C-alpha positions as CSV (number, residue, x, y, z in Angstrom):
1,X,-14.4,-13.2,19.3
2,X,-12.4,-10.2,20.3
3,X,-10.9,-9.0,23.6
4,X,-9.9,-5.4,24.3
5,X,-6.7,-4.9,26.4
6,X,-5.4,-1.6,27.6
7,X,-1.7,-0.7,27.5
8,X,-0.2,2.4,29.1
9,X,3.2,3.9,28.6
10,X,3.9,3.8,32.4
11,X,6.9,5.8,33.5
12,X,7.5,7.5,30.2
13,X,6.1,10.9,30.9
14,X,9.0,11.9,33.1
15,X,10.8,14.3,30.8
16,X,13.4,11.7,29.8
17,X,12.6,12.1,26.1
18,X,13.0,8.4,25.6
19,X,11.5,7.1,22.4
20,X,8.0,5.8,22.8
21,X,7.2,8.2,25.5
22,X,4.4,10.7,25.1
23,X,5.9,14.1,24.7
24,X,3.9,17.3,25.4
25,X,3.5,18.0,21.7
26,X,3.0,14.5,20.3
27,X,-0.8,14.7,20.3
28,X,-0.9,11.1,21.6
29,X,-3.1,9.7,24.3
30,X,-0.4,7.5,25.9
31,X,-2.6,4.5,25.4
32,X,-3.2,1.8,22.9
33,X,-5.8,-1.0,22.6
34,X,-5.3,-4.5,21.5
35,X,-8.2,-6.2,19.6
36,X,-7.5,-9.9,19.9
37,X,-9.3,-12.3,17.5
38,X,-9.6,-16.0,17.5
39,X,-11.3,-16.8,14.3
40,X,-12.2,-20.5,14.0
41,X,-13.6,-20.1,10.5
42,X,-10.2,-19.0,9.0
43,X,-7.4,-21.2,10.5
44,X,-5.0,-19.6,8.0
45,X,-5.1,-16.4,9.9
46,X,-4.6,-18.1,13.3
47,X,-4.7,-15.8,16.3
48,X,-4.8,-12.2,15.1
49,X,-4.1,-9.2,17.3
50,X,-4.8,-5.7,16.0
51,X,-3.3,-2.9,18.2
52,X,-4.9,0.5,17.8
53,X,-3.8,3.9,19.3
54,X,-6.5,5.2,21.6
55,X,-6.2,8.6,19.9
56,X,-8.1,8.2,16.6
57,X,-6.6,11.5,15.2
58,X,-3.0,11.6,16.3
59,X,-2.1,14.1,13.6
60,X,-4.8,16.6,14.7
61,X,-3.0,17.3,18.0
62,X,0.5,17.7,16.6
63,X,2.6,20.8,16.4
64,X,5.2,21.3,13.6
65,X,8.0,20.7,16.1
66,X,6.7,17.2,17.0
67,X,8.9,14.3,16.0
68,X,5.9,12.8,14.3
69,X,5.0,15.8,12.2
70,X,5.3,15.8,8.4
71,X,4.5,18.6,6.0
72,X,1.1,18.3,4.3
73,X,-0.9,17.5,7.4
74,X,-4.1,19.7,7.2
75,X,-5.0,21.8,10.3
76,X,-7.7,19.3,11.4
77,X,-5.3,16.3,11.1
78,X,-6.5,15.0,7.7
79,X,-4.1,14.5,4.9
80,X,-3.6,13.0,1.4
81,X,-2.5,9.4,1.2
82,X,1.1,10.1,0.3
83,X,1.4,12.3,3.4
84,X,-0.3,9.5,5.4
85,X,2.4,7.1,4.4
86,X,5.1,9.5,5.5
87,X,3.3,10.1,8.7
88,X,3.1,6.4,9.6
89,X,6.8,6.1,8.8
90,X,7.5,8.9,11.3
91,X,5.5,7.0,13.9
92,X,7.6,3.9,13.4
93,X,10.9,5.8,13.3
94,X,10.1,7.4,16.6
95,X,8.5,4.3,18.2
96,X,5.2,5.9,18.9
97,X,3.8,4.2,22.0
98,X,6.7,1.9,21.9
99,X,5.7,0.3,18.6
100,X,7.6,0.2,15.3
101,X,5.1,-1.8,13.2
102,X,2.4,0.7,12.6
103,X,0.8,0.6,9.2
104,X,-2.3,2.0,7.4
105,X,-5.2,-0.5,7.7
106,X,-5.9,-2.9,4.8
107,X,-9.2,-3.9,3.2
108,X,-10.1,-7.3,1.6
109,X,-11.6,-7.3,-1.8
110,X,-13.5,-10.6,-1.3
111,X,-15.1,-9.5,2.0
112,X,-18.4,-11.3,1.7
113,X,-20.1,-9.4,4.5
114,X,-20.1,-6.2,2.4
115,X,-23.6,-5.2,1.2
116,X,-22.5,-4.9,-2.5
117,X,-20.9,-7.8,-4.3
118,X,-19.1,-6.4,-7.4
119,X,-17.2,-9.6,-8.1
120,X,-14.7,-10.3,-9.5
121,X,-13.5,-6.7,-8.9
122,X,-14.3,-6.1,-5.2
123,X,-17.0,-6.0,-2.5
124,X,-17.8,-2.6,-1.0
125,X,-20.4,-0.4,0.7
126,X,-21.9,-1.2,4.1
127,X,-21.2,-4.0,6.7
128,X,-17.7,-4.8,5.4
129,X,-15.5,-6.5,7.9
130,X,-18.4,-7.9,10.0
131,X,-17.8,-11.1,12.0
132,X,-20.0,-13.5,10.1
133,X,-19.2,-17.2,9.4
134,X,-16.8,-17.7,6.6
135,X,-16.1,-14.1,5.9
136,X,-12.5,-13.7,4.6
137,X,-12.8,-10.0,5.4
138,X,-12.8,-10.6,9.1
139,X,-10.8,-9.3,10.8
140,X,-8.6,-8.0,7.9
141,X,-11.0,-5.4,6.6
142,X,-9.5,-3.7,9.5
143,X,-11.5,-0.4,9.6
144,X,-14.8,-2.2,9.0
145,X,-13.9,-4.6,11.8
146,X,-13.2,-1.8,14.1
147,X,-16.4,0.1,13.2
148,X,-18.8,-2.7,13.3
149,X,-17.4,-5.4,15.6
150,X,-15.3,-3.4,18.1
151,X,-17.0,0.0,18.4
152,X,-20.5,-1.4,17.8
153,X,-21.3,1.0,14.9
154,X,-24.3,0.5,12.7
155,X,-24.8,1.0,8.9
156,X,-26.1,4.5,7.9
157,X,-25.4,6.0,11.3
158,X,-22.7,8.3,12.6
159,X,-20.4,6.4,15.0
160,X,-20.7,9.3,17.4
161,X,-24.4,8.7,17.9
162,X,-24.6,4.9,17.4
163,X,-22.0,2.8,19.1
164,X,-21.2,0.3,21.9
165,X,-19.2,0.7,25.1
166,X,-15.9,0.2,23.4
167,X,-16.3,3.6,21.7
168,X,-15.3,5.3,24.9
169,X,-12.0,3.5,24.9
170,X,-11.0,5.9,22.1
171,X,-10.9,9.6,21.7
172,X,-11.0,12.0,18.7
173,X,-12.8,9.5,16.5
174,X,-13.7,11.6,13.4
175,X,-17.1,11.0,11.8
176,X,-15.5,11.2,8.4
177,X,-13.3,9.2,6.1
178,X,-10.2,7.2,7.2
179,X,-7.5,6.0,4.8
180,X,-6.9,2.3,3.9
181,X,-3.6,1.5,2.2
182,X,-5.2,-1.0,-0.2
183,X,-5.4,0.3,-3.7
184,X,-8.5,0.1,-5.9
185,X,-8.5,-2.9,-8.1
186,X,-7.2,-1.8,-11.5
187,X,-6.7,1.8,-10.5
188,X,-3.9,2.2,-8.0
189,X,-4.0,6.0,-8.0
190,X,-7.2,5.4,-5.9
191,X,-7.3,3.8,-2.5
192,X,-9.9,2.3,-0.3
193,X,-11.4,4.2,2.5
194,X,-13.9,3.8,5.3
195,X,-16.5,6.3,6.5
196,X,-17.1,6.6,10.2
197,X,-20.0,8.9,9.4
198,X,-22.1,5.9,8.1
199,X,-20.1,2.7,8.0
200,X,-19.5,2.8,4.2
201,X,-16.4,1.3,2.6
202,X,-15.5,2.9,-0.7
203,X,-12.6,4.4,-2.7
204,X,-11.2,7.8,-3.7
205,X,-8.2,9.4,-5.3
206,X,-5.0,9.3,-3.2
207,X,-5.1,13.2,-3.3
208,X,-8.3,13.4,-1.2
209,X,-8.0,14.5,2.4
210,X,-8.8,11.9,5.0
211,X,-7.9,11.0,8.6
212,X,-5.4,8.4,9.7
213,X,-5.8,5.7,12.3
214,X,-2.8,3.4,12.1
215,X,-2.8,-0.2,13.3
216,X,-0.2,-2.8,14.3
217,X,-1.0,-6.4,13.4
218,X,0.4,-9.6,14.6
219,X,-0.8,-13.1,13.7
220,X,0.2,-16.7,14.5
221,X,-1.0,-17.6,10.9
222,X,-0.5,-16.1,7.5
223,X,-1.9,-12.6,6.9
224,X,-3.6,-11.9,3.6
225,X,-1.7,-10.0,0.9
226,X,-3.2,-6.9,-0.6
227,X,-1.9,-4.5,-3.2
228,X,-1.2,-1.0,-1.8
229,X,-2.0,2.2,-3.6
230,X,0.8,3.5,-5.7
231,X,1.0,6.5,-3.4
232,X,2.6,4.3,-0.7
233,X,5.3,3.1,-3.1
234,X,5.6,6.5,-4.7
235,X,5.2,4.8,-8.1
236,X,2.1,6.8,-9.3
237,X,2.5,8.6,-12.6
238,X,1.6,11.8,-10.8
239,X,4.3,11.2,-8.1
240,X,5.7,14.6,-8.8
241,X,2.6,16.0,-7.2
242,X,2.7,14.9,-3.6
243,X,0.1,15.6,-1.0
244,X,-3.0,17.3,-2.3
245,X,-1.6,17.4,-5.8
246,X,-2.4,21.1,-6.2
247,X,-1.4,22.1,-9.8
248,X,-4.1,24.7,-10.4
249,X,-5.2,27.8,-8.6
250,X,-8.5,29.2,-7.7
251,X,-9.8,32.7,-8.5
252,X,-9.5,35.2,-5.7
253,X,-12.5,35.3,-3.4
254,X,-15.1,37.7,-4.7
255,X,-18.1,37.6,-2.4
256,X,-21.4,38.5,-4.1
257,X,-23.9,36.6,-2.0
258,X,-27.2,38.4,-1.3
259,X,-29.8,37.3,1.2
260,X,-33.4,36.9,0.0
261,X,-36.7,35.8,1.4
262,X,-36.1,37.0,4.9
263,X,-32.6,35.4,5.0
264,X,-34.1,32.0,4.1
265,X,-32.5,32.1,0.7
266,X,-29.0,33.2,-0.3
267,X,-28.5,34.3,-3.9
268,X,-25.2,33.7,-5.8
269,X,-25.2,36.0,-8.8
270,X,-22.2,34.2,-10.3
271,X,-23.9,30.9,-10.8
272,X,-27.5,32.4,-10.7
273,X,-28.9,30.1,-8.1
274,X,-30.3,30.7,-4.7
275,X,-29.2,28.4,-1.8
276,X,-31.5,27.5,1.1
277,X,-29.7,28.9,4.1
278,X,-30.5,25.7,6.1
279,X,-27.7,23.5,4.6
280,X,-29.1,20.3,6.1
281,X,-32.9,20.7,5.8
282,X,-33.6,17.0,5.8
283,X,-32.1,16.6,9.3
284,X,-34.6,19.2,10.7
285,X,-37.8,17.8,9.2
286,X,-40.2,15.9,11.5
287,X,-41.4,12.6,10.1
288,X,-45.0,13.9,9.8
289,X,-43.8,16.8,7.6
290,X,-45.0,16.4,3.9
291,X,-41.4,16.9,2.7
292,X,-40.0,14.1,4.8
293,X,-39.5,10.9,2.9
294,X,-38.5,7.4,4.0
295,X,-34.8,6.8,3.7
296,X,-33.6,10.0,5.3
297,X,-31.1,9.1,8.0
298,X,-31.3,10.8,11.4
299,X,-28.3,13.0,10.5
300,X,-30.0,14.1,7.3
301,X,-27.9,12.1,4.9
302,X,-29.4,10.0,2.2
303,X,-28.7,7.8,-0.9
304,X,-29.6,8.8,-4.5
305,X,-32.9,6.9,-4.5
306,X,-34.0,8.8,-1.4
307,X,-32.7,12.1,-2.9
308,X,-34.9,11.6,-5.9
309,X,-38.0,11.2,-3.7
310,X,-36.9,14.1,-1.5
311,X,-36.7,16.5,-4.4
312,X,-40.0,15.3,-5.7
313,X,-41.6,16.0,-2.4
314,X,-40.1,19.5,-2.2
315,X,-41.3,20.2,-5.8
316,X,-44.8,18.8,-5.4
317,X,-47.0,21.2,-7.3
318,X,-49.8,20.8,-4.8
319,X,-47.6,22.2,-1.9
320,X,-44.1,23.1,-3.1
321,X,-41.6,23.9,-0.4
322,X,-41.6,27.7,0.4
323,X,-44.0,28.0,-2.6
324,X,-41.1,27.5,-5.0
325,X,-40.6,25.0,-7.8
326,X,-37.2,23.9,-9.1
327,X,-35.5,22.7,-5.9
328,X,-32.4,20.7,-6.7
329,X,-28.9,20.0,-5.4
330,X,-26.1,22.3,-6.7
331,X,-24.9,21.3,-10.2
332,X,-21.8,21.0,-12.2
333,X,-21.6,21.9,-15.8
334,X,-23.1,19.2,-18.1
335,X,-20.5,16.4,-18.2
336,X,-18.6,17.8,-15.2
337,X,-15.6,19.0,-17.1
338,X,-13.8,21.8,-15.3
339,X,-10.3,23.0,-16.2
340,X,-9.7,24.3,-12.7
341,X,-10.0,20.9,-11.2
342,X,-6.7,19.3,-10.2
343,X,-7.6,15.8,-11.5
344,X,-8.9,15.8,-15.1
345,X,-10.5,12.6,-16.1
346,X,-10.8,10.9,-19.5
347,X,-14.1,9.7,-20.9
348,X,-17.5,10.7,-19.7
349,X,-16.8,11.0,-16.0
350,X,-16.6,14.4,-14.3
351,X,-13.3,16.0,-13.5
352,X,-12.4,15.7,-9.8
353,X,-10.0,17.0,-7.2
354,X,-9.5,20.4,-5.6
355,X,-10.1,24.0,-6.9
356,X,-13.2,22.9,-8.9
357,X,-14.6,26.5,-8.8
358,X,-16.1,29.0,-11.1
359,X,-19.4,29.0,-12.9
360,X,-19.0,25.3,-13.9
361,X,-19.5,24.1,-10.3
362,X,-22.0,25.7,-8.1
363,X,-20.7,24.5,-4.8
364,X,-17.0,24.9,-5.7
365,X,-17.8,28.6,-6.5
366,X,-19.5,28.9,-3.1
367,X,-16.7,27.2,-1.2
368,X,-13.6,28.8,-2.8
369,X,-14.8,32.0,-4.3
370,X,-17.6,33.1,-1.9
371,X,-16.3,31.6,1.4
372,X,-12.7,32.0,0.5
373,X,-11.6,28.6,1.8
374,X,-8.4,26.9,0.7
375,X,-8.0,23.3,-0.4
376,X,-7.6,20.9,2.5
377,X,-9.4,23.3,4.9
378,X,-12.8,22.6,6.4
379,X,-15.8,24.9,6.2
380,X,-15.8,25.2,10.0
381,X,-12.4,27.0,9.9
382,X,-13.6,29.9,7.9
383,X,-15.7,32.6,9.5
384,X,-17.0,35.3,7.1
385,X,-20.2,37.1,6.5
386,X,-20.8,34.8,3.6
387,X,-20.3,31.8,5.8
388,X,-22.7,33.3,8.5
389,X,-25.6,33.4,6.0
390,X,-25.8,29.6,6.3
391,X,-26.5,27.3,9.2
392,X,-26.4,23.5,9.7
393,X,-23.4,23.2,7.4
394,X,-21.9,19.8,7.8
395,X,-18.2,19.3,7.2
396,X,-18.7,16.3,5.0
397,X,-19.6,15.2,1.5
398,X,-22.7,16.6,-0.2
399,X,-24.4,15.3,-3.3
400,X,-24.1,17.3,-6.5
401,X,-26.0,17.0,-9.8
402,X,-24.6,16.3,-13.3
403,X,-27.3,17.6,-15.7
404,X,-25.7,15.9,-18.7
405,X,-25.8,17.5,-22.2
406,X,-29.3,18.5,-23.4
407,X,-30.8,18.9,-19.9
408,X,-31.4,22.2,-18.2
409,X,-29.1,23.0,-15.3
410,X,-32.0,22.5,-12.9
411,X,-32.6,18.9,-14.0
412,X,-30.4,16.1,-12.7
413,X,-29.4,13.1,-14.8
414,X,-30.2,10.4,-12.2
415,X,-29.1,7.8,-14.7
416,X,-25.5,8.7,-14.1
417,X,-23.5,5.5,-13.7
418,X,-22.4,4.5,-10.2
419,X,-18.9,5.8,-9.4
420,X,-19.5,8.9,-11.5
421,X,-22.1,10.7,-9.4
422,X,-20.5,14.1,-8.5
423,X,-20.1,15.1,-4.9
424,X,-18.3,17.9,-2.9
425,X,-16.7,17.8,0.5
426,X,-17.2,20.8,2.8
427,X,-14.5,19.1,5.0
428,X,-11.7,19.7,2.4
429,X,-13.0,21.3,-0.8
430,X,-12.5,18.1,-2.7
431,X,-14.9,17.4,-5.6
432,X,-15.2,13.6,-6.0
433,X,-17.5,10.9,-7.4
434,X,-19.7,8.5,-5.5
435,X,-21.7,5.4,-5.8
436,X,-25.5,5.4,-5.4
437,X,-25.8,3.4,-2.1
438,X,-23.6,5.9,-0.3
439,X,-25.3,8.3,2.1
440,X,-24.4,12.0,1.5
441,X,-25.8,15.2,2.8
442,X,-28.1,17.5,0.8
443,X,-27.8,21.3,0.2
444,X,-30.7,22.8,-1.8
445,X,-30.8,25.4,-4.5
446,X,-33.5,26.9,-6.7
447,X,-32.8,28.6,-10.1
448,X,-32.3,32.3,-10.2
449,X,-33.1,34.4,-7.2
450,X,-35.7,32.0,-6.0
451,X,-38.2,34.6,-5.0
452,X,-41.5,34.8,-6.9
453,X,-41.8,38.1,-8.7
454,X,-44.9,39.1,-6.8
455,X,-43.1,38.7,-3.5
456,X,-40.0,40.9,-4.5
457,X,-39.6,44.3,-3.0
458,X,-36.9,45.4,-5.4
């Protein structure tokens, strides 16, 4: 069971400047919440109290003159993992809300409530941290516990639209990724994370940009031991590249987008594809529409299996969407290798990181070279004519396509192994890789200018 208890920094906001008091520029809420657990199934843990700040994006409200500020915080409050570690240190040094034991949340590899059992390596995906009998991940898969048990979130749904009454005890909860300090098994340059967009627990490079929700934990028993990412101990081989790890540069913005088909399509002559201006078509389709398929979530996101069916419906020769054949998600070059990416990978997996632009990555070219957005900045920050061509852009991860060698650019290799399926975040410009069960958004393209020759006026 859990109990929520409110704590307020009474008497602090009097201009005294005492440590632990909410200052005008600290971005804090002045409140914290204790989540008290009494887990009969795991007597080793004893009584566990998790204390959370009521502000779920403290960094997003900070000014550079705040005692909690550290360089590397993105304008929206997201940050790389090494920056997150420095940020939490600052909270402790300055006794944020009177507490000196803040830490990044941990995750438990043998969390048996997770929807995917990848033993002996890990458990991951949905429902991690749930309060079910015998689950060693409860309550120490701390972000999962918060999402499912405390806030009342549900798998595949945005916490902002599906939640219980405790959701309103917090403010500034971001429907995006939050950092865990627990490193990926066998790859400590990656760290676990948790998605408040859909309740998915996964992992990503420590250079990715995510939000930070610290926690302070006390127990009458023995807390589990997890291995932190090397970014926290500053022992990564790439430790000389802090923060976002930017060691490449993007080409200067060179907008060339051209509207087509009465502004329904936007043609990019650099990559020779036409984008559907509606950047989240799936979310706008009624269920009786011939292009709607089972598995599309209310917000328009979907897993790979649903994506395959969705593309098949759009490309149905009997009634293709907009009369066009060849609908797909934006692609990378076959194999995904891109010298502009900040994180080259060995083997068959695609390169990842920031600055993955140019002709070898459709969406990177759109984000960096057409919209002119910088790494670590969200698509919502940049307003340009090129940006105005699109609507329903979601600042989150979208699916990309790896055509593999021998396939045409318009044909996805849906046999790509889990963990190597390319994706791109419009929240930060980060090109990553995902596992099939995750739910990502879908932006659509057609090859060339997308307009049947008989309908062209030029």
